[in-house]
N, C-alpha and C positions, 0 to 999 in steps of 0.2 A: 509447496514443497510437500512431498508425500508423506504419509502417516505410517509407520510401522502398527498395524493394527493388532498385531498378536500380543504386543504389549499391553496393550487395554484392556485385556481379558478380565484381569483381576489386579484389585488393589494390594499388595501386599501390606502383612502387618510391621509393625515395628520390629518383632523379636523373629521372623521367619529367618530362613536361610540367605535369600537374595538380601535382605535389608542388613543381616550382620554382617554378609560380606563387603555389602555397600560402606558400611560404616569404617570397616579397615581401609579401604581405599579413599574414604572423604577424611580420616585421620592421616594418613600418608602424605597427601596431597596438600591440606592444610599446614602441617608443619613447616613447609616451606616458606609460606607466606606468611607464616607468624613471624620465623625467626628474620625474614627482609625486613618486616616494619619493626620488631625488635633493634635489631643492626640500624636502620633507619633512622630511627628517634634517638638512639644512644649514641649514636655518632654525631646527629645536630645538636643534640643536649650537650655533649662535651666540646663542640667546637671552640669555644672560649677557653677550654683548660688546654685543648690541643695546640691553641695559639702561643702557648706558653713551653709546653712541654716539647714540640716537634719544629718550630720556627725560632729565628734569633729573638732574644727578648730585648733587643736595645729600639725596638719601634714596636709597640704593642699592638697600633694599628693595621699595621702591614701584616702583621703575625696572623692576626683576625681575619683579615681579608683573604689571605694564602690557605688558613684552614678551612673558611667558609669555600673556597674555589676547590679545594680539595674533596671535599664534600659533595658539591655539584659534578663533580668529574663523573662520580658513579653514575648520576643520572643521563650524564650526556652518551656515555657508552651502553648504555641499556639497549638502545637500537641496535648495534651492533652484536650484542649478544642474542638480541631476539633474532635476527636472520640467521647468525651462525649456528645457537642451537636450535632453532627452529627447522632449518634446512634438515639439519640430522637428525631430529625427531619424525621429520615424514619421511627421511629415506630409511632408517635404521631402527625406528621404535620409539616410541613414548617413553616406554620403561627404561631402557639404557640411560637416555637423557635425562631423564626425570631423575635416576641417581644418581648422576654426574654433576649435575648443577647444584643439587643441594649439598654434596660432598665438596665441589669447589668453592660454592660460597661459604658454608660453614667453616671450612678450614682457614678460608683467608678473614673472617671476623675473629676466630678465636686466636689468628695469629698476630691480630691487633695488638691483643692481650699481653703477648710476649715482646714487643719492639722496645729497643732502648730508646731513648729520648735524645734531643738534639744535643743537649748539654754532655751527653755521654760518647755518641758517634756522630754529630754534627750531621750534614746534610746526606749522610749517606743514611740516617734513622729518617729523616725526612723523605728521602727516595723511595724507603723500603714501605711508608705509609702511604704514599701516591701510588704505587704497585698493588698492593692490597685494596686500595679503593678501584683500581681500575677492576682488578679480577674479580673483585665483589659486585662491580657494578656490570661486569659480561654475564655473570653467573646470575643474577638476578634478571637479566633482560630474558634468558632461556628459562627461566623457572617460572614465572609469572604465566606466559603462554601454555606451558606445559600444564601446570597447576590446572589452568581452566578446561583445557583440552581432554586431558585424562579425566579427570572428573565427569564433564559432561558426557563422555563417550562410555562410562560406567552407568550413568545413571538410568533407570527405568524413566521411559519416555513422558509416560501422563504424570510424573511428580519430578521431573527434571529440573524447573524453576525453583521448587523448595527444597529439593535435595542437594541442588547445588549453590544454594544462596548461603550454606555455612561457610563458602571459600571468602566469601566479604566479612564476616566475623575476624577475621583473622587481621586486619588493620587495625580496630578497637581494641580486640586482645593484646597485640605486639605493643600497641601505644600504652594501656593500661600497665602491662607487665615491666615495661623499660622504666615507665614514668615512676611505678612503685619502688623499684628497685634503687632507683637512683637516690630518691628522696630518702628511704630507710639507710642508705649507704651515708649520704651527708648529714642525716641525725646522729647515727651511731659512732661515726669517726669526725675527729675535728678535721678541720680545713686544711691542717699541714699533712696529716695522713691521706686524706682523700687526694689531693695533689700529687702526693709521692706515689702510693701505690693503689689506694683505692678504686682511681677510674679503672684500673684493668681488670676487676672481679665480673663487669657486665660481660666483657668480653671473653673471657675464662670459663664462665660458667655456660657461654653457649655452648662449649663443647658437650655437654650434657644433654640439649637440644639436637644437636648434631646427631650424636650417637643413637639416641632415641628414632631420629625422623630416617638416618640408613636403615637402621634394623627393620623400622616399618617398612620401607620401600622396599628393601631386598626381597620380604616376603609377597611381595605382590607380582599378579601375572599381567603381562601384556594386555593393552587394551583390545578389546574385543574385535574394533572396528580396523587398527591396525594389522591383526592377526587375519582379518579377512583379506584386507588389501596384500597383504605378503603372500597368501596362498593361491590369490587370485594372479600374483605378478603383477600387481596394478599399481605400485608403489611410483612416486615421482622420483627421477634420477638429479631432476635440477628445481626443488621446490620454488626458490626464489623466483628465478627467471619464470616459470610457469605463473606463479602469482602476478607476477608485472605484464605478462603479455594477454593473460585471459582478460577480456575485459569486463564481465560480471564480478570476478575476484576483485580486479584493481578498484572498480567503484564502490565495493563494499569494505575495501580496506580505508578507503576515505570516508566512508560514512561511520567506519566504526572512530577514526581519526577524530574527525568533527563535530560528531554526535554524540555517539555513547562513550568512549573513554574519555573525551576530555568534558562532556557534562559531569559524568559521573567524578573526575578528579577535582573539577571546580566546585562543585557542591561539597565532597568532603573536605576541601580546604577553608571554605566558609564555614562548615559547619562545626571541623573538629580541631582545625589549627589555629584558624585565625580568630574565632569568638572568643577563646580564653586571653589572647593578647590585645583585642578590642576591650574586653572589659576591666583589665590590669593597668592598660596605658592609657586609654582614652575615658573610658569612663570611670577610672581611679577607684575601683571596687577593692574592697579588701583582698588578697589574693587567696587566703585559705577560703572564703566563701566562694570565690570564683572558682576553686580549685574542684570544692563539691559540687557545686551546680553542674559543670561541666562534665564531672564523673556521671551524675546522675542520667544526665542527657545521654551520653554515652553509653550507658546500661541500655536505655531504651532504645538505641539503635538495632540490637542482635534481635528482639522479638519482631520489631518492626520490618527488618531486611526478610526474614524469615517469611512473615506474612504476605510481605509483597511478592516475594517470589512463589508463595502457593497460590496468591492471588493470578499471578501471570500464567499459572498453568490452568486456571479458570475461564478466563476472559481472553488471555492473551498476552502475548509479551510488547507488543507496540503500544497499546492503551496505556500500560501502568507506567513504559518507560517516559511517554510524553507527555504524560500527568506529570511525573516528579519535574520533569525538564521546564514543565509552566508553574508549577509551584515555585521551583527557585527564581525562575526569570522574576515572576513579579514580587516576591515575598524577600529578597537579599536586603535589598536598600530599606522597606517598611521595618523589616524585624531589627536591623543594626539600628535605624531610628530611634525604635521602642528600647531598644537597650538603653541610652542614652537616657531617655526620656524617665524610663520607671526604675533607675538605676538603685531605688531604696525600697523597691518592690521586689524581694528575692524569687516569689512565686512565679510574680509577672515575667519576669527574666528566665526562670526556669521553662514556663509556657512558649515564651517567644524564642527559646533555643532548640525547643521540639519542633519548630515549623522546618527549619532546614534539615535536622533529622530525620523527617518523614520524606523531604524531596530526594536526600541521600537513598532511603531505603527503597523508594519507588523506582531509582533507576538503577541502584545496583542489586538488589533483591533478584530480578531475572538476568542480570547482566551476563553471568557465566554461562547459563544455559544460552544465551542469545548470541554471544560471540561464536560458540561454535557452530549454533546450528545456521548461521550466515554462509558458512564456507563448506566445501566440499570436503571428503576425507582426505584425498592426496594431497593436498598443500593446506589442511587446516591449522597445523601447529605453526607454521611459517606464517599465515595470512593472519592469525588472532596475535600473534605475539609481537611482530613489527609496527603496525600504527598504533598498538595498544601502549605500548614503550614509548614511541614517539609522544602519542601525547601526553604521558607521563611526564617525560622531560621536557618537551615543549610548551606544553601548557599549565601542567599542574606543577613542573618544577620551577617554572617561571613567576607564578601566582604572587608569592610571598614578595617577589622584588618589584614586579608591577604595580601591586597594590600600595607597597609602601612610596613607590616612585610618585605615581599618580597623587596620591596624597600629600606629597611632601611639596610637589608643585603648585596644589591647587591650594593647600592650608586646609585640606578637609578629610579628614578620614573617610567619611563618607560618601565622597565624592570619588577617592580609591576605589572602593567597592564597583562604583561603573565597568570597571575593566571585566571582573567576571559576572556582571549582570550581562554585561553587551555580548559576552562569548556565550552566555546559556542561551541567549536569544538565538543567536547563529546556530548553536546546536539544534533548539526546538524548532526552527524553521527547517533546517537540514532534515531533522527526523522526522516532521510533518509531511514533508514531500517526497522523501527518500527511503523512510524505514519499512521494511517489508513484514509483515505477520511471520513468524517461523515456527509458533509454537505447534509441536507434534512432528517436526520435520524428523527424518531417518537419518541418522548421522553417518550409516554405511555407504551413503551414496557420494 
């Protein structure tokens, strides 16, 4: 791909006008991803409470299954939101859709905190919860692709990997904020008060995040890439159809699905989601110690992600991403076997946890830049959002279920981890033979 040589003439300092303007763009873009993860984990953590609050209490097991299914529906509809809002973003502009998705998602999250319970309104309350979850999922589908594209199209080409890597911090920050808030609420409130009204607080407080995010996004300008397309009357009137009928775009969407997004999602699951569950339930470690160890490992993810994004600016996206997929493929089973073997050595546990954390950073550090660099400007929003959300729902979203299912059938938690390890191998092989080098791509093309 061609390189915008004029962008390479000088490296902007942290305090110059270009960097200050970009920080405003990055802050506005990251808010949405932060809210997404904040909502994601809050809803998942409260699934047990929602089973009682929004479903009949005569069958607790059925209520929990219904609650988990409601949570899962948000993942199922995300690809539909990506297709819908992605098409709007390619036709009418990144900024307009960017504001709409965060507004819709934030209002739906806030409204969950206002819902009546099943005991008050019966199945009407259940229906409203389901409707809000569907709305959240649709908006999230449009939000993720938009944040990636908008941030990448504003970043200076020579630092695009490093400066867009901050978007990947939001998953960890959202998890930390949600977890900390729920722990504090359950510590300060009695169990009865939390079940009665305390569970509403995380959703109602999201209004503050929403207001700050909308204010930040209203102050933004349209993406310079879309401005150029619009001035040249070169925007696509049928972005989704154009993506699916163009051979190269279609092939790269498949590459994004099977390799980059699937690999990043699986590694994040193995590193950030399943590790504490494994340590608590299989290794039988003290939950408090597990919390501190996983918190420390998560904090290490932030500088590592930035460093890997910066590394991709120097040596290219391809070798960094492939290194992460290779490390993940080779290390998942040995790392978890080590967690079992060295359960009485906290420092060894921490060092083992850092291995999948590094693999996550190697894949996700360059990811935001790489996703946009793969596609042409006319259909970029749609081409990025659709396969990325499909991978999040179909591969990342199914990972907890599949790992648990394989482990239960085999009688071994380690055997269950063969599922993500096998898919990571598929991602690695796909990337090795198909992933192009995109560093320095001109996003105006």
